[in-house]
C-alpha positions in Angstrom: -23.3 7.6 -25.0 -19.7 8.5 -25.6 -20.2 11.8 -23.8 -21.5 9.9 -20.7 -18.5 7.6 -20.8 -16.1 10.5 -20.9 -18.0 12.7 -18.5 -15.8 12.0 -15.5 -12.8 13.3 -17.4 -14.4 16.7 -17.9 -14.0 17.6 -14.2 -10.6 18.5 -12.8 -11.2 16.9 -9.5 -12.0 13.6 -11.1 -9.0 13.7 -13.4 -6.8 14.3 -10.3 -8.5 11.5 -8.4 -8.4 8.9 -11.2 -4.8 9.5 -12.3 -3.3 9.9 -8.8 -5.1 6.7 -7.7 -3.7 4.9 -10.7 -0.1 6.0 -9.9 -0.5 5.0 -6.2 -2.1 1.7 -7.3 0.8 1.0 -9.6 3.5 1.6 -6.9 1.5 -0.4 -4.3 1.2 -3.3 -6.8 5.0 -3.1 -7.4 5.8 -3.4 -3.7 3.1 -6.0 -3.3 4.9 -8.4 -5.5 8.0 -8.3 -3.2 5.8 -8.6 0.0 4.0 -11.7 -1.3 7.2 -13.2 -2.6 8.9 -13.0 0.8 5.7 -13.8 2.8 5.7 -10.4 4.5 2.1 -9.6 4.1 1.7 -9.4 7.9 4.3 -6.6 7.9 2.3 -4.6 5.4 -0.7 -5.1 7.6 1.2 -3.9 10.7 2.6 -0.8 9.0 -0.8 0.2 7.6 -2.2 0.3 11.1 0.9 1.7 12.7 0.6 5.0 10.7 -2.8 5.7 12.4 -1.5 7.4 15.6 0.7 9.7 13.5 -2.3 10.8 11.5 -4.4 11.5 14.6 -1.6 13.4 16.4 -0.9 15.6 13.3 -4.5 16.3 12.9 -4.7 17.7 16.5 -1.5 19.7 15.9 -2.5 21.0 12.4 0.5 19.4 10.9 0.4 17.7 7.4 -0.9 14.2 8.0 1.7 12.6 5.8 4.5 13.8 8.1 3.0 12.1 11.2 2.0 9.0 9.3 5.5 8.5 7.9 7.2 9.1 11.2 4.8 6.8 13.0 5.2 4.1 10.3 9.0 4.3 10.4 9.1 4.2 14.2 6.8 1.1 14.2 9.0 -0.6 11.6 12.2 0.1 13.6 10.6 -1.3 16.8 9.4 -4.5 14.9 12.8 -5.2 13.5 14.5 -4.5 16.9 12.1 -6.9 18.8 12.8 -9.6 16.2 16.6 -9.1 16.5 16.9 -8.9 20.3 14.3 -11.4 21.5 13.2 -14.9 20.9 9.8 -13.8 19.7 8.7 -14.7 16.2 8.3 -12.0 13.6 4.5 -12.3 13.5 4.3 -11.8 17.3 6.5 -8.7 17.2 4.3 -7.3 14.4 1.1 -8.0 16.4 2.4 -6.4 19.6 3.5 -3.2 17.8 0.3 -3.1 15.8 -1.9 -3.4 18.9 0.1 -0.7 20.8 0.1 1.8 18.0 -3.6 1.2 17.0 -4.8 1.4 20.6 -3.0 4.7 21.2 -4.5 6.1 18.0 -8.1 5.1 19.0 -7.5 6.7 22.4 -6.4 9.9 20.9 -9.2 9.9 18.4 -11.8 9.4 21.1 -10.7 12.6 22.8 -11.9 14.8 19.9 -13.9 12.8 17.4 -14.9 14.4 14.1 -17.3 12.6 11.7 -15.8 14.2 8.6 -12.2 13.6 9.8 -12.9 9.9 10.7 -14.6 9.3 7.4 -11.5 10.7 5.5 -9.2 8.4 7.5 -11.2 5.2 7.0 -12.5 5.8 3.4 -9.8 7.9 1.8 -10.2 11.3 0.2 -8.8 11.4 -3.3 -11.7 13.4 -4.6 -10.6 16.5 -2.7 -6.8 16.2 -3.2 -5.1 19.6 -3.2 -2.3 20.7 -5.5 0.3 20.0 -2.8 -1.1 16.5 -2.3 -0.9 15.9 -6.0 2.8 17.0 -6.1 3.5 14.9 -3.1 2.1 11.8 -4.7 4.0 12.5 -8.0 7.3 12.9 -6.1 6.8 9.8 -3.9 5.6 7.4 -6.6 8.4 8.5 -9.0 11.0 8.2 -6.2 9.8 4.8 -5.1 9.7 3.4 -8.6 13.2 4.7 -9.4 14.7 3.2 -6.2 13.1 -0.1 -6.8 14.3 -0.1 -10.4 17.9 0.7 -9.4 17.9 -1.8 -6.5 15.7 -4.6 -8.0 18.6 -7.1 -8.3 19.6 -6.6 -4.7 15.9 -6.9 -3.6 15.7 -10.2 -5.6 18.7 -11.6 -3.8 17.4 -10.5 -0.4 13.9 -11.9 -1.0 15.0 -15.2 -2.6 18.1 -16.0 -0.5 19.0 -13.7 2.4 22.2 -15.7 3.3 23.5 -15.5 -0.3 22.8 -11.8 -0.4 24.9 -11.4 2.8 27.7 -13.5 1.4 28.1 -11.3 -1.8 28.5 -8.2 0.3 25.0 -6.8 0.5 24.1 -5.0 3.7 21.0 -7.1 4.4 19.8 -5.0 7.4 20.2 -1.7 5.6 18.4 -3.1 2.5 15.5 -4.3 4.6 15.1 -0.9 6.2 15.2 0.7 2.8 12.4 -1.6 1.6 10.4 -1.0 4.7 10.9 2.7 4.3 9.6 2.6 0.7 6.7 0.5 1.9 5.8 2.9 4.7 5.7 6.0 2.5 3.8 4.1 -0.2 1.2 3.1 2.4 1.1 6.7 3.6 0.0 8.0 0.2 -2.1 4.9 -0.3 -4.4 5.6 2.6 -5.4 8.8 0.9 -6.9 6.6 -1.9 -8.7 3.8 -0.1 -8.5 4.7 3.6 -6.4 3.3 6.4 -8.3 0.0 6.8 -8.4 -0.9 3.1 -4.8 0.2 2.2 -3.5 -3.2 3.3 -5.5 -4.7 0.4 -3.7 -2.5 -2.2 -0.3 -3.8 -1.0 -1.2 -7.5 -0.8 -3.9 -8.4 -3.3 -2.2 -7.3 -6.6 0.9 -9.4 -5.7 -1.2 -12.4 -4.6 -3.2 -12.2 -7.9 -0.1 -11.8 -10.1 1.6 -14.8 -8.4 -1.3 -17.0 -9.5 -0.9 -16.0 -13.1 2.8 -15.5 -13.6 5.5 -17.9 -14.6 8.6 -15.6 -14.5 9.7 -13.0 -12.0 9.7 -10.2 -14.6 6.1 -11.0 -15.6 5.2 -11.2 -12.0 6.4 -7.7 -11.2 4.8 -6.1 -14.3 1.5 -8.0 -13.7 1.3 -6.9 -10.1 1.9 -3.3 -11.0 -0.6 -3.3 -13.8 -3.2 -5.0 -11.6 -2.8 -2.4 -9.0 -2.9 0.5 -11.5 -5.9 -0.9 -13.4 -8.0 -1.6 -10.3 -7.4 1.9 -9.0 -8.2 3.5 -12.3 -11.4 1.6 -12.7 -12.4 2.0 -9.1 -12.0 5.8 -9.2 -13.8 6.0 -12.6 -16.8 3.9 -11.5 -17.1 5.8 -8.2 -18.2 8.9 -10.2 -21.3 7.1 -11.6 -22.1 5.4 -8.3 -21.5 8.6 -6.3 -19.5 7.0 -3.6 -16.0 6.8 -2.2 -13.5 5.1 -4.6 -11.7 3.1 -1.9 -14.3 0.4 -1.5 -14.8 -0.1 -5.2 -11.0 -0.3 -5.8 -10.7 -3.1 -3.3 -13.8 -4.9 -4.6 -12.2 -4.9 -8.1 -8.9 -6.2 -6.7 -10.5 -9.0 -4.7 -12.7 -9.9 -7.7 -9.7 -10.2 -10.0 -8.0 -12.4 -7.3 -11.0 -14.7 -7.0 -11.3 -15.0 -10.8 -7.6 -15.9 -11.1 -7.8 -18.3 -8.1 -10.7 -20.1 -9.8 -9.2 -20.1 -13.3 -5.5 -20.9 -12.6 -6.1 -23.4 -9.8 -8.4 -25.3 -12.2 -5.6 -25.0 -14.8 -3.0 -26.4 -12.3 -5.2 -29.4 -11.5 -5.6 -30.1 -15.1 -1.9 -30.0 -15.9 
């Protein structure tokens, strides 16, 4: 019985998939807390789809996918911010326009040379075949993002709670926003390797939404969101071994199940109180 439970950990590829997914889930959960706090879930959705054309172009040019995805995501973020600042359009409209343009271009490029295996990797993720360079990349990015958030967490709190006050105390609000969006973009880039490009949005929204239902302080909220993301990714990757399927779908099912449980339990608790 114990041997069966520990069986996934006897394979190097499963160890890599489980622990890399856990790290990515933890960082996604951390940023998810800030996104939900500010009500920027639509931005996360926009960026997660905006990286698509970069992935497709880099695949055709035999360039590392993460390079194109990061450039594409950064470009989309810059355009979103510019449209918001220079026009009367609302933020959600700017995000929708950029998202549609980038996603349409990606689908057009993909239709020129479709590949079943390649398309499956994009939409479902591919942590089970991560190379050593992919693993190093994930370690560097997750550690860097976590360190930057830790060093700047007070500034982020001011920005997300009261943007005007942040500006009045000398914080460069525009630069800080771009820093956060950059962190979000590179996190989504490594996140799509775990759950795929369509489900990665769930990993940067659901943990924060779940944690907000069950937390009474900001510190607890951040920790809970990170732990929910990490735990869901760990369990999803672990269970996928026994079900012989892609981890991405299971990870998102676990995250949404936890959200529904918290929604039922804590909403009932609020009504009682």
